[in-house]
C-alpha positions in Angstrom: 6.8 12.6 -13.1 4.8 9.8 -11.5 7.8 7.6 -11.4 9.8 10.1 -9.3 7.1 10.7 -6.7 7.9 10.3 -3.1 6.5 7.5 -1.0 3.5 9.7 0.1 1.7 12.5 -1.7 3.0 15.9 -0.7 0.7 16.7 2.2 -0.2 19.9 4.0 -0.9 17.8 7.1 -2.6 14.8 8.6 -6.0 15.9 7.3 -4.8 15.5 3.7 -4.0 11.9 4.4 -7.4 11.3 6.0 -9.2 12.5 2.9 -6.9 10.9 0.3 -8.9 8.9 -2.2 -7.8 5.8 -4.1 -6.9 6.3 -7.7 -9.1 4.7 -10.3 -6.6 2.9 -12.5 -6.4 -0.6 -13.9 -5.4 -3.3 -11.4 -6.8 -1.5 -8.3 -10.4 -2.1 -7.3 -13.0 0.2 -5.9 -12.6 0.2 -2.2 -8.9 -0.3 -2.3 -7.2 2.5 -0.4 -3.5 3.2 -0.7 -1.2 6.2 -0.2 1.8 5.4 -2.3 1.5 6.2 -6.0 1.8 3.2 -8.2 3.7 3.6 -11.5 1.4 2.8 -14.3 2.2 0.2 -17.0 3.6 1.9 -20.1 1.4 -0.3 -22.4 -1.2 -3.0 -22.3 1.6 -5.6 -22.6 3.8 -4.1 -20.0 3.2 -6.6 -17.2 5.5 -7.8 -14.4 5.2 -11.6 -14.3 5.2 -13.0 -10.8 6.1 -16.4 -9.4 4.8 -17.3 -5.9 7.0 -19.6 -3.8 5.0 -20.8 -0.9 1.2 -20.8 -1.2 0.3 -20.8 2.5 -1.5 -18.0 4.4 1.0 -15.3 3.8 1.5 -16.4 0.2 -2.2 -15.8 -0.5 -2.2 -12.5 1.3 0.9 -11.2 -0.4 0.0 -12.4 -3.9 -3.5 -11.1 -3.7 -2.1 -7.7 -2.7 0.5 -7.9 -5.5 -2.1 -8.5 -8.1 -3.9 -5.3 -7.2 -0.8 -3.3 -8.3 -1.3 -2.2 -11.9 0.4 -4.3 -14.5 1.2 -7.4 -12.4 0.4 -11.0 -13.5 0.9 -14.4 -11.7 2.4 -17.1 -14.0 3.6 -19.8 -11.6 3.3 -21.1 -8.1 5.5 -23.5 -6.2 4.6 -25.3 -3.0 5.5 -28.6 -1.2 1.8 -29.6 -0.6 0.0 -30.8 -3.6 -3.4 -29.7 -2.4 -2.2 -26.1 -2.2 -1.1 -26.3 -5.8 -4.7 -27.5 -6.6 -6.0 -24.5 -4.7 -3.6 -22.2 -6.5 -5.3 -23.0 -9.8 -8.7 -22.6 -8.3 -7.8 -19.1 -7.1 -5.5 -17.8 -9.8 -6.4 -19.7 -12.9 -5.7 -23.1 -14.6 -3.2 -21.5 -16.9 -0.6 -20.9 -14.2 2.3 -23.4 -13.8 2.4 -25.3 -10.5 5.3 -27.3 -9.2 6.9 -28.6 -6.0 10.3 -27.4 -7.1 10.8 -23.7 -6.9 13.9 -23.9 -9.1 11.7 -24.7 -12.1 10.2 -21.3 -11.7 13.5 -19.6 -11.6 14.5 -21.1 -14.9 11.6 -19.4 -16.7 12.9 -16.3 -18.6 9.4 -14.7 -18.4 9.4 -14.6 -14.6 10.4 -11.1 -13.5 9.8 -11.2 -9.8 9.3 -13.8 -7.1 7.4 -13.6 -3.8 9.1 -15.8 -1.2 6.5 -16.8 1.3 8.0 -20.0 2.7 9.0 -21.0 6.3 11.8 -19.0 7.7 14.5 -21.6 7.4 14.2 -21.5 3.6 14.4 -17.7 3.2 18.1 -17.2 2.6 18.5 -20.2 0.2 15.6 -19.3 -2.1 16.4 -15.6 -2.0 20.0 -16.2 -3.1 18.9 -18.6 -5.8 16.4 -16.1 -7.1 18.8 -13.2 -7.2 21.4 -15.3 -8.9 18.7 -16.3 -11.5 18.2 -12.6 -12.2 14.8 -12.2 -10.5 13.6 -9.3 -8.4 12.8 -10.6 -4.9 10.1 -9.9 -2.3 11.1 -12.0 0.7 8.9 -12.4 3.8 10.3 -11.5 7.1 12.4 -12.3 8.9 14.9 -12.2 6.1 17.0 -15.1 7.6 16.6 -17.9 10.0 20.1 -17.4 11.6 22.0 -14.1 11.8 25.1 -15.4 10.1 23.0 -16.1 6.9 22.4 -12.4 6.3 25.8 -11.5 4.8 25.3 -13.9 1.9 21.9 -12.4 1.1 23.2 -8.9 1.1 26.1 -9.9 -1.1 23.7 -11.6 -3.5 21.5 -8.6 -3.8 24.4 -6.3 -4.4 25.9 -8.6 -7.1 22.6 -9.1 -8.8 21.6 -5.4 -9.0 18.0 -6.6 -8.6 15.3 -5.1 -6.4 15.1 -6.9 -3.0 12.5 -6.0 -0.5 11.7 -7.7 2.9 8.0 -8.2 3.6 7.5 -6.3 6.8 4.9 -3.8 5.6 5.6 -1.4 8.5 8.3 0.1 6.4 5.6 1.5 4.0 2.7 1.9 6.4 1.0 5.3 6.4 0.9 5.6 10.2 4.6 4.8 10.5 5.5 7.3 7.8 3.3 10.0 9.2 4.6 9.4 12.7 8.1 9.8 11.2 7.3 13.3 10.1 6.3 14.3 13.7 9.4 12.6 15.2 11.8 14.4 12.8 10.1 17.7 13.6 11.0 17.2 17.2 7.4 16.9 18.4 8.2 14.7 21.3 11.5 16.3 22.2 14.5 14.0 22.8 13.7 10.3 22.6 14.3 8.5 25.9 12.8 5.1 25.4 10.5 3.0 23.2 8.1 0.3 24.4 6.4 -2.0 21.9 4.3 -5.1 22.1 2.2 -7.5 20.0 0.1 -9.5 22.5 -2.4 -12.1 21.4 -5.0 -14.2 23.1 -6.5 -16.9 20.8 -5.3 -20.1 19.2 -5.0 -18.7 15.7 -2.9 -15.8 17.0 -0.7 -18.5 18.6 -0.4 -20.2 15.2 -2.6 -23.2 15.8 -3.7 -23.0 12.2 -6.4 -25.3 10.8 -5.0 -28.6 9.6 -6.5 -30.4 6.5 -9.3 -32.8 7.4 -7.3 -35.6 5.8 -3.6 -35.6 5.1 -1.9 -38.0 2.7 1.8 -37.8 3.5 2.6 -38.6 -0.1 1.1 -35.2 -1.1 3.8 -33.5 1.1 7.4 -33.3 -0.1 8.8 -33.8 3.4 12.2 -34.8 2.1 12.6 -31.5 0.2 11.1 -29.6 3.1 13.8 -30.7 5.7 16.7 -30.2 3.2 17.6 -26.8 4.8 16.6 -27.7 8.4 19.3 -27.7 11.1 18.0 -31.0 12.3 16.5 -33.6 9.9 13.4 -34.9 11.6 10.9 -37.6 10.6 7.6 -36.5 8.9 5.2 -34.5 11.1 2.1 -32.8 9.8 2.2 -30.5 12.8 5.7 -29.4 12.0 4.8 -28.8 8.3 1.6 -26.9 8.7 2.3 -25.2 12.0 6.0 -24.7 11.4 6.1 -21.3 13.3 5.9 -23.2 16.6 9.2 -25.0 16.1 12.7 -23.6 16.2 13.9 -26.0 13.6 11.8 -24.2 10.9 10.7 -20.8 12.3 12.0 -18.1 14.5 9.2 -17.9 17.1 7.5 -14.8 18.4 10.7 -12.7 18.3 11.6 -13.5 14.7 8.0 -13.3 13.5 6.8 -10.2 15.4 9.7 -8.3 17.0 10.8 -7.8 13.4 7.6 -5.8 12.7 8.1 -3.6 15.7 11.8 -3.0 15.0 11.0 -2.3 11.3 8.6 0.4 12.5 11.1 1.8 15.0 13.9 2.0 12.4 11.7 3.5 9.8 10.5 6.3 12.1 13.8 7.1 13.8 16.4 6.2 11.1 18.2 4.0 13.7 20.1 1.0 12.5 20.0 -1.1 15.6 21.0 -1.8 19.2 24.4 -2.8 20.5 23.2 -5.0 23.3 20.2 -7.3 23.5 18.9 -9.1 26.6 15.7 -11.1 26.7 13.8 -13.7 28.6 11.6 -16.4 27.1 9.1 -18.9 28.4 6.5 -21.4 27.3 3.6 -20.7 29.6 0.3 -21.6 28.0 0.5 -23.1 24.5 1.9 -26.5 25.6 0.8 -28.2 22.4 4.1 -29.8 21.5 5.8 -26.6 20.3 9.3 -25.8 21.4 9.2 -22.1 20.6 8.4 -19.7 23.4 4.9 -18.2 23.7 6.3 -15.2 25.7 9.4 -13.3 25.0 10.4 -9.9 26.5 13.4 -8.0 25.3 15.5 -5.0 26.3 17.7 -3.4 23.7 20.3 -0.7 24.1 20.4 1.8 21.2 23.5 4.0 21.2 23.7 7.7 20.6 24.2 8.5 16.9 24.2 11.7 14.8 20.4 11.4 14.3 19.2 10.1 17.7 20.1 10.2 21.4 20.8 7.0 23.2 17.6 5.2 24.1 16.2 2.0 25.4 13.8 -0.3 23.5 11.6 -2.5 25.5 9.6 -5.1 23.6 7.3 -8.0 24.2 5.2 -10.7 22.6 2.7 -12.7 24.7 0.6 -15.2 22.9 -1.6 -15.8 25.9 -2.7 -12.3 26.9 -5.6 -12.4 29.4 -6.9 -9.0 28.4 -7.5 -10.0 24.8 -4.4 -8.7 23.1 -2.6 -5.4 22.4 -0.7 -4.1 19.5 1.1 -0.8 20.4 4.4 1.1 20.0 5.1 4.0 22.2 7.9 6.5 21.5 8.4 8.4 24.7 10.3 11.7 24.6 11.1 14.5 27.0 8.2 16.6 25.6 5.7 14.1 24.4 4.8 10.6 23.3 3.6 9.0 20.0 1.4 6.0 20.7 1.0 3.9 17.5 -1.5 1.1 17.0 -1.3 -0.6 13.6 -2.5 2.1 11.1 -3.2 4.8 13.6 -1.5 6.9 16.3 -2.0 9.6 18.9 0.5 12.3 19.6 0.4 13.6 23.1 2.6 16.6 24.1 3.2 18.7 27.1 4.6 22.2 27.6 7.0 22.6 30.4 6.9 25.8 32.6 9.6 28.4 32.1 9.7 29.2 35.8 10.8 26.8 38.6 8.0 24.8 40.1 6.9 24.8 43.7 3.9 23.4 45.5 2.1 23.7 48.8 1.5 20.0 48.6 4.1 17.4 48.0 7.1 19.7 48.1 9.6 20.7 50.8 8.1 24.1 51.1 5.5 23.2 53.8 8.3 21.8 56.0 9.8 25.3 56.5 8.5 27.8 59.1 5.4 29.8 58.0 7.4 33.1 57.8 10.0 31.5 55.5 7.2 30.1 53.3 5.6 33.5 53.0 9.1 35.0 52.2 9.7 32.4 49.4 6.3 33.0 47.8 6.8 36.8 47.8 10.2 36.6 46.3 9.0 34.0 43.7 6.1 36.2 42.6 8.4 39.2 42.1 10.9 37.2 40.1 8.5 35.1 38.1 5.3 37.2 37.6 2.3 35.1 36.5 1.6 37.3 33.4 5.1 36.7 32.1 6.0 33.1 33.2 4.3 29.8 33.1 4.5 27.9 36.3 2.9 24.5 35.6 3.2 21.6 33.1 0.4 22.0 30.6 -0.9 19.3 28.2 -1.1 20.3 24.5 -4.1 19.3 22.4 -3.7 15.8 21.1 -3.0 15.0 17.4 -4.6 11.9 16.1 -4.1 10.0 12.9 -6.1 7.1 11.4 -5.6 5.6 8.0 -8.5 6.0 5.6 -11.2 3.3 5.5 -10.1 0.3 3.5 -6.4 1.1 3.8 -4.1 -1.8 3.5 -0.4 -1.2 4.4 0.5 -4.5 2.6 -0.8 -3.0 -0.6 1.3 0.1 -0.1 4.3 -2.1 0.5 3.7 -4.1 -2.7 3.3 -0.8 -4.7 6.7 0.3 -3.4 8.3 -3.0 -4.5 6.8 -3.0 -7.9 7.5 0.7 -8.5 11.2 -0.2 -7.9 10.9 -3.2 -10.2 9.4 -1.0 -13.0 12.2 1.5 -12.6 14.8 -1.3 -12.1 16.0 0.9 -9.2 16.8 -1.1 -6.0 17.5 2.2 -4.1 13.8 3.1 -4.2 13.2 0.3 -1.6 13.7 1.2 2.0 13.5 -2.3 3.4 16.3 -3.9 1.4 18.6 -6.7 2.5 20.7 -4.5 4.7 17.6 -3.0 6.4 16.2 -6.6 6.6 19.2 -7.9 8.4 19.3 -5.0 10.8 15.7 -5.7 11.7 16.0 -9.5 11.9 19.3 -9.8 13.7 18.2 -8.1 17.0 15.1 -10.2 16.9 17.0 -13.4 16.4 19.5 -12.2 19.1 16.6 -12.0 21.5 16.0 -15.7 20.9 19.6 -16.4 21.5 19.8 -14.3 24.6 16.8 -16.1 26.1 18.4 -19.5 25.3 21.8 -18.6 26.7 20.4 -16.4 29.5 22.9 -13.6 28.8 23.1 -10.4 26.8 24.1 -10.6 23.1 26.5 -8.0 21.7 25.6 -6.7 18.2 27.4 -4.3 15.9 24.7 -2.7 13.7 27.3 -1.0 11.5 29.3 -4.1 10.6 26.3 -6.3 11.2 28.2 -8.9 13.2 27.6 -10.5 16.6 30.2 -9.5 19.1 32.1 -11.6 21.6 
């Protein structure tokens, strides 16, 4: 049955993914490409009613992707800026309800699911309120602003029985899921380390988003905005529209982008997290009033488990990268490496010799007397004949993967969420609240480590910060 299908079509290999075509069903448009099967509505009236909370950039991206999933409908939007509520009606129709107070949307019995696309410091409060109101929840990453907030979100999800999915689409991305297959097959041997980065070069990549040409403070509900803030600060348009740049509201480059990288890593390897996190942070270039770092490097220690060897995870985000930016994750094993971009990867493998290696170049052999060198080569050839043994490391042909043209991993992630909603089956979601905390906590610990200038101990099993 369609509702029981796996995340991806059963594939004979990478080429099957490359030639996969989008299905022609209501709600999806020609040109949309996705690789997770959407569960079709059971009737014309079988719609999932959505309320959007937070109509900023991500709110628009997430809702527009959600509305491509068959059988979804937007009924209400909440935002603290009046002009965005006006824009919401322009984009999604005059019939939708708009309000500054998200709690009004949670009271509506016809709202089935909410998309939480607000600044980080509001994530846990709204998520818990929505779950307690009986709504299915799609919450943008990171799941929480502070590590200690995670336990309450997990408890609320379990008690509600509702679907909860964190919005890091790497958990549903085709390149990540395809790379997972090769990793589980042992294509790169034993994993030794992973290095991952999201480097950017321009102002928009550094979150200097365009401000309205004119701003009337009365159109912004600043008092409600700072309700959940650690520090109650006076009105600031910069801190409202460019909140990612301020620790009081956002989680900086680690909370925003390390989470994507860790989500991909955990999805591929099945790892649940590191035990030690050490990082360095600095504000080098974007000295525009922000107090969040524009460069963070992290080193995380993943312990040996039943599924993986111990390995190191090295990660970085640099918002002022002079080469123009780089987005890459490299899983390096004893026999190969998987180099992942965003929706593509290259698998490079080598074949080690089954005979001991020697060389007439950089090797100790040339330091011995000539007669001894000749004796060694003669004995070597007798013991390891060339027609029976390989003597040199050889590179295997590369395997490449690239998602089909028009592919959108955000759409696949939304399909996964709404499939689980239709089945009312939270277990269908990979990136639930537990997964969400295990991806967010090491990222937030990186911020804490940079601030305290010391390693942070983390128990990924109990999900608690150590002494």
